[in-house]
ZAMARGU-4260 file (C-alpha; in steps of 0.2 Angstrom, whole numbers, plus 5000, padded with zeros to 4 digits):
<rodrens>
0) 5036/4857/4797 | 5038/4865/4814 | 5042/4854/4829 | 5037/4859/4846 | 5051/4856/4859
5) 5047/4860/4877 | 5059/4857/4892 | 5049/4856/4908 | 5051/4853/4926 | 5038/4852/4940
10) 5041/4854/4959 | 5028/4853/4973 | 5026/4871/4981 | 5013/4873/4995 | 5006/4856/4991
15) 5002/4860/4973 | 5013/4857/4957 | 5022/4872/4950 | 5029/4869/4933 | 5042/4878/4923
20) 5044/4877/4904 | 5056/4883/4891 | 5060/4880/4873 | 5044/4884/4864 | 5038/4902/4867
25) 5048/4918/4863 | 5062/4909/4856 | 5071/4924/4850 | 5073/4931/4868 | 5090/4927/4877
30) 5079/4916/4889 | 5061/4913/4890 | 5051/4903/4904 | 5033/4900/4907 | 5029/4897/4925
35) 5012/4889/4930 | 5003/4885/4946 | 4984/4880/4946 | 4977/4890/4931 | 4989/4904/4933
40) 5003/4906/4920 | 5016/4919/4917 | 5029/4921/4902 | 5045/4929/4908 | 5058/4934/4895
45) 5076/4940/4897 | 5086/4949/4884 | 5104/4956/4886 | 5113/4966/4874 | 5130/4959/4868
50) 5140/4975/4870 | 5143/4984/4887 | 5136/5001/4887 | 5143/5017/4894 | 5136/5015/4912
55) 5143/5015/4929 | 5129/5004/4936 | 5120/4988/4930 | 5107/4994/4917 | 5093/4981/4921
60) 5075/4985/4918 | 5061/4974/4924 | 5043/4976/4919 | 5028/4966/4924 | 5012/4966/4913
65) 4995/4961/4919 | 4984/4957/4904 | 4965/4959/4906 | 4961/4945/4894 | 4971/4934/4906
70) 4956/4934/4918 | 4942/4938/4906 | 4940/4957/4907 | 4940/4971/4894 | 4949/4987/4899
75) 4936/5000/4904 | 4945/5015/4897 | 4941/5024/4881 | 4954/5015/4871 | 4950/4998/4877
80) 4968/4992/4879 | 4981/4992/4892 | 4990/5008/4895 | 5003/5014/4907 | 5007/5002/4922
85) 4996/5003/4937 | 5001/5003/4955 | 5000/4984/4956 | 5012/4982/4940 | 5024/4994/4948
90) 5025/4985/4964 | 5027/4968/4956 | 5041/4975/4945 | 5050/4980/4961 | 5047/4963/4969
95) 5056/4955/4954 | 5070/4968/4953 | 5075/4968/4971 | 5081/4950/4973 | 5086/4948/4955
100) 5098/4963/4953 | 5111/4957/4966 | 5113/4941/4957 | 5122/4949/4943 | 5141/4953/4944
105) 5142/4971/4950 | 5153/4976/4935 | 5141/4969/4922 | 5137/4983/4910 | 5126/4976/4896
110) 5109/4983/4895 | 5097/4969/4901 | 5078/4969/4901 | 5066/4957/4910 | 5048/4957/4905
115) 5034/4946/4914 | 5018/4945/4904 | 5003/4936/4912 | 4995/4923/4901 | 4982/4917/4913
120) 4977/4923/4930 | 4969/4912/4943 | 4966/4919/4960 | 4971/4903/4968 | 4989/4907/4963
125) 4995/4925/4962 | 5006/4929/4948 | 5018/4940/4957 | 5028/4927/4965 | 5027/4916/4949
130) 5035/4931/4940 | 5050/4931/4953 | 5053/4913/4949 | 5051/4915/4930 | 5063/4930/4930
135) 5076/4920/4938 | 5073/4905/4927 | 5073/4915/4911 | 5090/4923/4916 | 5097/4906/4921
140) 5093/4897/4905 | 5100/4911/4895 | 5118/4917/4892 | 5116/4931/4905 | 5129/4929/4919
145) 5117/4926/4933 | 5127/4920/4948 | 5114/4908/4954 | 5095/4904/4954 | 5083/4914/4965
150) 5065/4910/4969 | 5050/4918/4978 | 5035/4912/4988 | 5021/4920/4997 | 5017/4914/5015
155) 5001/4918/5025 | 4995/4913/5042 | 4977/4908/5043 | 4970/4903/5060 | 4987/4899/5066
160) 4992/4888/5051 | 5005/4894/5038 | 5000/4892/5020 | 5012/4893/5005 | 5006/4903/4989
165) 4989/4904/4996 | 4974/4910/4986 | 4967/4928/4986 | 4952/4922/4997 | 4965/4914/5010
170) 4975/4930/5010 | 4960/4940/5015 | 4958/4929/5030 | 4977/4930/5035 | 4984/4939/5050
175) 5002/4938/5042 | 5007/4938/5023 | 5024/4939/5017 | 5033/4938/5000 | 5050/4930/5002
180) 5063/4929/4989 | 5080/4921/4991 | 5094/4909/4984 | 5096/4891/4989 | 5108/4897/5003
185) 5099/4913/5010 | 5084/4925/5010 | 5088/4941/5001 | 5071/4950/5001 | 5055/4950/5012
190) 5040/4961/5009 | 5024/4960/5018 | 5012/4965/5032 | 5004/4957/5048 | 4991/4961/5061
195) 5002/4964/5076 | 5012/4948/5075 | 5027/4945/5086 | 5045/4944/5080 | 5047/4925/5082
200) 5032/4922/5071 | 5039/4933/5058 | 5055/4923/5057 | 5046/4906/5057 | 5036/4912/5042
205) 5053/4916/5033 | 5060/4899/5038 | 5046/4890/5030 | 5047/4901/5014 | 5066/4897/5013
210) 5062/4879/5013 | 5051/4880/4998 | 5063/4892/4990 | 5077/4879/4990 | 5066/4867/4981
215) 5062/4879/4968 | 5080/4884/4965 | 5084/4866/4963 | 5070/4865/4949 | 5077/4880/4940
220) 5095/4872/4940 | 5087/4857/4933 | 5078/4867/4919 | 5094/4875/4915 | 5102/4858/4913
225) 5089/4853/4901 | 5086/4868/4891 | 5099/4881/4895 | 5113/4889/4884 | 5131/4892/4888
230) 5135/4907/4898 | 5143/4922/4890 | 5161/4926/4895 | 5162/4942/4906 | 5178/4950/4909
235) 5183/4950/4928 | 5181/4966/4937 | 5196/4978/4935 | 5208/4977/4950 | 5215/4993/4956
240) 5234/4993/4956 | 5241/4988/4973 | 5253/5004/4973 | 5238/5015/4970 | 5228/5007/4984
245) 5242/5009/4996 | 5244/5027/4991 | 5226/5030/4994 | 5226/5021/5011 | 5240/5032/5017
250) 5227/5046/5017 | 5214/5037/5027 | 5215/5049/5042 | 5210/5063/5031 | 5195/5053/5024
255) 5190/5047/5042 | 5190/5065/5048 | 5179/5070/5034 | 5167/5056/5038 | 5166/5062/5056
260) 5159/5079/5051 | 5141/5081/5058 | 5127/5086/5046 | 5123/5077/5030 | 5127/5091/5018
265) 5142/5097/5028 | 5149/5079/5028 | 5146/5077/5010 | 5156/5092/5006 | 5170/5087/5017
270) 5171/5070/5010 | 5170/5077/4992 | 5185/5089/4996 | 5195/5075/5005 | 5192/5063/4990
275) 5198/5077/4978 | 5213/5080/4988 | 5218/5062/4990 | 5215/5058/4971 | 5226/5073/4966
280) 5240/5068/4978 | 5240/5051/4971 | 5240/5057/4953 | 5254/5069/4957 | 5265/5054/4961
285) 5261/5044/4946 | 5273/5040/4932 | 5273/5050/4917 | 5259/5045/4904 | 5249/5035/4918
290) 5239/5050/4925 | 5222/5045/4918 | 5223/5027/4923 | 5229/5031/4940 | 5216/5044/4943
295) 5202/5031/4938 | 5209/5018/4950 | 5212/5031/4964 | 5193/5036/4963 | 5188/5017/4965
300) 5200/5015/4979 | 5194/5030/4988 | 5176/5024/4987 | 5181/5007/4994 | 5192/5015/5008
305) 5176/5025/5013 | 5166/5009/5016 | 5180/5001/5025 | 5182/5016/5037 | 5164/5016/5041
310) 5162/4998/5044 | 5178/4997/5055 | 5172/5011/5066 | 5155/5002/5068 | 5162/4985/5071
315) 5178/4989/5082 | 5172/5005/5091 | 5153/5004/5090 | 5153/5022/5083 | 5143/5027/5068
320) 5145/5040/5055 | 5136/5053/5065 | 5143/5048/5081 | 5128/5038/5088 | 5129/5021/5096
325) 5122/5007/5087 | 5105/5007/5095 | 5103/5025/5097 | 5088/5034/5089 | 5091/5052/5082
330) 5082/5066/5090 | 5063/5067/5086 | 5052/5082/5086 | 5033/5079/5083 | 5020/5092/5079
335) 5002/5090/5075 | 4988/5102/5068 | 5001/5112/5058 | 4989/5115/5043 | 4974/5125/5049
340) 4961/5119/5036 | 4967/5101/5033 | 4956/5088/5042 | 4972/5082/5051 | 4990/5086/5049
345) 5007/5082/5056 | 5026/5086/5055 | 5037/5072/5060 | 5056/5076/5061 | 5069/5063/5065
350) 5087/5070/5063 | 5088/5076/5046 | 5073/5067/5039 | 5056/5077/5039 | 5039/5072/5033
355) 5024/5083/5032 | 5008/5073/5031 | 4990/5078/5029 | 4975/5067/5032 | 4958/5069/5023
360) 4941/5062/5028 | 4930/5059/5013 | 4914/5050/5009 | 4910/5034/4999 | 4910/5043/4982
365) 4928/5048/4986 | 4934/5030/4986 | 4947/5025/4973 | 4941/5013/4960 | 4953/4999/4956
370) 4953/4985/4943 | 4968/4974/4947 | 4970/4955/4944 | 4962/4946/4958 | 4954/4960/4967
375) 4939/4956/4978 | 4934/4974/4980 | 4932/4987/4967 | 4934/5002/4978 | 4948/5007/4990
380) 4943/5017/5005 | 4960/5019/5012 | 4974/5028/5002 | 4991/5034/5006 | 5003/5043/4994
385) 5021/5047/4996 | 5030/5061/4987 | 5049/5064/4987 | 5052/5081/4979 | 5070/5085/4973
390) 5072/5099/4986 | 5072/5086/5001 | 5089/5081/4996 | 5095/5098/4990 | 5094/5094/4972
395) 5086/5103/4957 | 5078/5091/4944 | 5062/5090/4935 | 5046/5085/4944 | 5036/5071/4936
400) 5025/5057/4939 | 5029/5046/4955 | 5044/5035/4952 | 5044/5016/4957 | 5053/5020/4973
405) 5039/5032/4978 | 5025/5020/4974 | 5034/5007/4984 | 5037/5018/4999 | 5019/5023/4999
410) 5013/5005/4998 | 5024/5000/5013 | 5016/5014/5023 | 4999/5010/5017 | 5001/4992/5023
415) 5008/4998/5040 | 4993/5008/5045 | 4979/4996/5038 | 4978/4984/5053 | 4974/4998/5065
420) 4961/5007/5054 | 4942/5006/5060 | 4931/4995/5051 | 4920/5003/5038 | 4904/4997/5047
425) 4910/5007/5062 | 4917/5022/5053 | 4909/5024/5036 | 4922/5036/5029 | 4935/5036/5015
430) 4953/5040/5022 | 4968/5047/5012 | 4985/5053/5019 | 4998/5062/5008 | 5016/5062/5014
435) 5027/5076/5007 | 5045/5073/5012 | 5053/5089/5016 | 5070/5083/5021 | 5078/5066/5019
440) 5093/5057/5027 | 5087/5040/5031 | 5071/5031/5029 | 5058/5044/5024 | 5046/5030/5022
445) 5046/5027/5041 | 5044/5045/5044 | 5028/5043/5033 | 5021/5029/5044 | 5024/5040/5060
450) 5017/5056/5052 | 5002/5047/5045 | 4998/5039/5061 | 4999/5056/5069 | 4989/5065/5056
455) 4975/5052/5057 | 4974/5054/5076 | 4974/5073/5074 | 4959/5072/5062 | 4949/5062/5075
460) 4950/5045/5065 | 4948/5032/5078 | 4964/5022/5076 | 4964/5006/5086 | 4983/5010/5091
465) 4996/5022/5085 | 5009/5015/5073 | 5027/5019/5071 | 5041/5013/5060 | 5060/5011/5060
470) 5073/5008/5047 | 5087/4996/5053 | 5104/4991/5046 | 5117/4977/5047 | 5136/4977/5046
475) 5144/4960/5044 | 5163/4958/5047 | 5169/4940/5047 | 5158/4932/5060 | 5153/4948/5069
480) 5136/4955/5065 | 5132/4973/5071 | 5114/4979/5070 | 5111/4998/5068 | 5095/5007/5073
485) 5088/5021/5063 | 5100/5021/5049 | 5106/5036/5039 | 5106/5036/5020 | 5125/5033/5019
490) 5123/5018/5031 | 5110/5011/5020 | 5122/5013/5005 | 5137/5006/5013 | 5129/4992/5024
495) 5125/4974/5021 | 5107/4974/5024 | 5093/4986/5027 | 5076/4982/5034 | 5061/4992/5039
500) 5049/4987/5053 | 5032/4995/5057 | 5020/4991/5071 | 5012/4995/5087 | 5018/4992/5105
505) 5010/4975/5103 | 5017/4968/5087 | 5023/4971/5069 | 5011/4977/5055 | 5023/4978/5040
510) 5040/4972/5036 | 5052/4975/5021 | 5070/4968/5020 | 5084/4968/5007 | 5101/4960/5010
515) 5118/4961/5001 | 5126/4947/5009 | 5123/4928/5007 | 5113/4925/5023 | 5109/4931/5041
520) 5109/4918/5055 | 5092/4916/5063 | 5098/4922/5080 | 5105/4938/5072 | 5089/4941/5063
525) 5079/4939/5079 | 5091/4950/5089 | 5089/4963/5075 | 5070/4962/5076 | 5070/4964/5095
530) 5081/4979/5093 | 5069/4986/5081 | 5055/4984/5093 | 5064/4993/5106 | 5067/5007/5094
535) 5049/5007/5088 | 5043/5009/5106 | 5055/5023/5109 | 5047/5032/5094 | 5030/5029/5100
540) 5034/5036/5117 | 5040/5052/5108 | 5024/5053/5098 | 5014/5050/5113 | 5021/5065/5122
545) 5011/5076/5109 | 4996/5065/5105 | 4993/5047/5111 | 4976/5044/5105 | 4963/5050/5092
550) 4954/5066/5096 | 4937/5064/5103 | 4929/5073/5089 | 4932/5074/5070 | 4940/5089/5063
555) 4927/5103/5061 | 4931/5104/5043 | 4928/5085/5040 | 4911/5079/5033 | 4899/5071/5046
560) 4890/5056/5040 | 4873/5052/5047 | 4866/5035/5043 | 4848/5029/5043 | 4839/5013/5038
565) 4824/5014/5026 | 4813/5001/5018 | 4822/4995/5003 | 4806/4996/4993 | 4807/5015/4997
570) 4824/5018/4988 | 4815/5023/4972 | 4806/5037/4981 | 4823/5044/4987 | 4831/5042/4970
575) 4816/5048/4960 | 4814/5046/4941 | 4832/5048/4933 | 4839/5053/4950 | 4829/5069/4950
580) 4824/5068/4968 | 4841/5063/4976 | 4849/5078/4966 | 4835/5089/4972 | 4839/5084/4990
585) 4857/5087/4988 | 4855/5104/4980 | 4842/5110/4993 | 4853/5105/5008 | 4871/5106/5001
590) 4874/5088/5007 | 4879/5072/4998 | 4867/5057/4999 | 4872/5039/4996 | 4859/5025/4996
595) 4864/5007/4995 | 4853/4992/4990 | 4850/4987/5008 | 4841/5003/5012 | 4855/5011/5021
600) 4856/5030/5018 | 4871/5040/5022 | 4870/5059/5022 | 4887/5068/5022 | 4889/5087/5027
605) 4901/5098/5036 | 4885/5107/5043 | 4875/5096/5054 | 4859/5107/5052 | 4860/5104/5033
610) 4862/5085/5036 | 4847/5085/5048 | 4837/5094/5035 | 4841/5081/5022 | 4837/5067/5034
615) 4820/5075/5038 | 4816/5076/5019 | 4821/5058/5017 | 4811/5052/5032 | 4796/5061/5024
620) 4799/5052/5007 | 4801/5035/5015 | 4790/5035/5030 | 4776/5022/5031 | 4759/5022/5038
625) 4756/5015/5055 | 4740/5008/5061 | 4732/5018/5075 | 4743/5033/5071 | 4736/5051/5068
630) 4741/5061/5053 | 4737/5078/5047 | 4733/5075/5028 | 4727/5084/5013 | 4711/5079/5003
635) 4717/5076/4985 | 4700/5071/4978 | 4683/5066/4983 | 4672/5052/4976 | 4654/5046/4980
640) 4660/5034/4993 | 4673/5044/5002 | 4689/5055/5000 | 4707/5051/4996 | 4719/5059/5008
645) 4738/5061/5006 | 4745/5058/5024 | 4763/5062/5018 | 4771/5064/5002 | 4768/5050/4990
650) 4756/5040/5001 | 4737/5041/5001 | 4723/5033/5010 | 4704/5032/5008 | 4692/5039/5021
655) 4676/5029/5018 | 4660/5040/5018 | 4655/5031/5034 | 4671/5037/5043 | 4670/5055/5038
660) 4660/5061/5053 | 4648/5055/5067 | 4631/5051/5061 | 4625/5048/5043 | 4634/5058/5029
665) 4624/5059/5013 | 4637/5067/5002 | 4656/5067/5004 | 4658/5086/4999 | 4646/5090/5014
670) 4661/5087/5025 | 4677/5089/5015 | 4683/5097/4999 | 4698/5095/4989 | 4713/5104/4997
675) 4706/5103/5014 | 4718/5098/5029 | 4710/5085/5039 | 4716/5075/5054 | 4714/5056/5051
680) 4719/5040/5060 | 4725/5024/5051 | 4713/5010/5055 | 4719/4997/5043 | 4732/4992/5030
685) 4728/4977/5019 | 4739/4965/5011 | 4740/4975/4995 | 4746/4990/5005 | 4730/5000/5003
690) 4727/5011/5018 | 4710/5014/5026 | 4708/5031/5036 | 4695/5037/5048 | 4691/5056/5052
695) 4678/5051/5064 | 4690/5041/5075 | 4703/5054/5074 | 4691/5067/5080 | 4684/5056/5094
700) 4700/5049/5100 | 4713/5063/5096 | 4715/5069/5114 | 4733/5065/5119 | 4738/5058/5103
705) 4752/5065/5092 | 4756/5065/5074
</rodrens>
């Protein structure tokens, strides 16, 4: 008989219990943990192969899987089952991977897979941060050589109060929301956005998050003590022979000279040549029979020496790879209106990073339909996509679907612009930006933010303020911290931390950070954010020299949306049976018409004359009779007691025989016949909506009236 054995720990997070369980589900995985808060539950499994593969990197794969059944939905596609990962799954997978990967030994080469599967979704507790916790716990209770527990929480600020792991409804009201991950000693990842908050507020949010993270890490350690298995033995990293290291160090001047070459590709070629010469020289002096071993060790030693030279120059001399000072921004060139038929376009070039961005203005039916766990809206009216083709780094490789990095960079830029976009009620358009990176050497995502802001303003979209972004780096040497502004790709690779900050002149709109060191003091982090603000303002100044506010008019190629309000009871007249009437209006005028249940009608067209024509048709279809107003109608039929007259399409009224003319009328057809045009006045509308007309009063009182 099976016996259910569950090891469980519970910790208070954000004022609510968070529970971790192991020992019962997915027992054949190396480690499996269920994380619960409120009614949300995520199963996270970790499996690592026993044998090391032929890799020169950590072969870790992380996959997050939303399941529709976890929140009571059936997939809407033809197959009625979950398919490829959507954008949310991709972004959550990145959130898990980024803090988890650095916790493994750098020389660990066993293929490892972490899978987070949502069992139950409750909008009161989003499953993304629960998955970060579960991934750490699953690895920690397994035999995988995780160096320490990590945890993640979300912090939002609503009405000046910080909330930990808030509900979706609370997030929608927040002016700051961050996902923060870290160990018990330090924060190692931050991802989030804000509505122009200051730097101190950002750090306060991170401090609160870390206090909660410490508690969760302690709970994960407790879970391991209850239900964990012994860690596997991992051989220590191979140490280079001291003689080889010394021999390589003797050539440091040649490597330093190569690193000082200006230009990304020229520097790359010079460094490659210097590496080859150094390795060859060291191998030439090797003892007989040791050449292969010495060559491998020399290559590793050269790479380490490269990092030491870069870091030494920055810390001791304040000079960076390309000769800039630590707070210096590369030269910037801004162009707008570079694509003649695009609604808005820009070319943003900063050093050797260049982004071409187009902005497109659409109408409601262009909105993106989304179906993510916890979504409160079904359509996305603001879209931003980021593309990183191989030619931008001088490579030739197959083009394919956007990779996780591209999706993540696009999401960061999307978040950066969102706070400054006009509200839909004020600007009823759908917006999309596409960033094509044409050249890359250091934070193309921030070039995307700048280029998108410029392209939207070029299109005439009424942004509240321009937004710019800057990528920052950090070099730590003993107790010395050096902050680098506008980092290069090599500085990102060789540095200790990189973070990206976007915002207006008045505050931060998006923030992303990853660290490779155990921690950064609060005062250093604040100094880094203040230096980022100075760099951001400098970039905004450069952008403002070309365009500092949205154009007064929309692009001539963009659709214009004209809105009118009609009686909701008249919507059926606009739609017509089976949509026949609305299709007819669109076909006759070349416009696109949208009607909502409130009676709001939007007509979109690049031709204002066509839009006016469609509006006039709609007004005729939906107009309502007004007492006392004159109308030129058509007699539809006559009866003994009067005539029925259509005063406008679909609306008829009755002229009683006593109101056909002055004096006594014996027979209706003595005065009017079917098909006659007659001038009438509305004299009454009863509670049932029946309209009484008078030809007599129209003729006697028509002077000066209009219809």
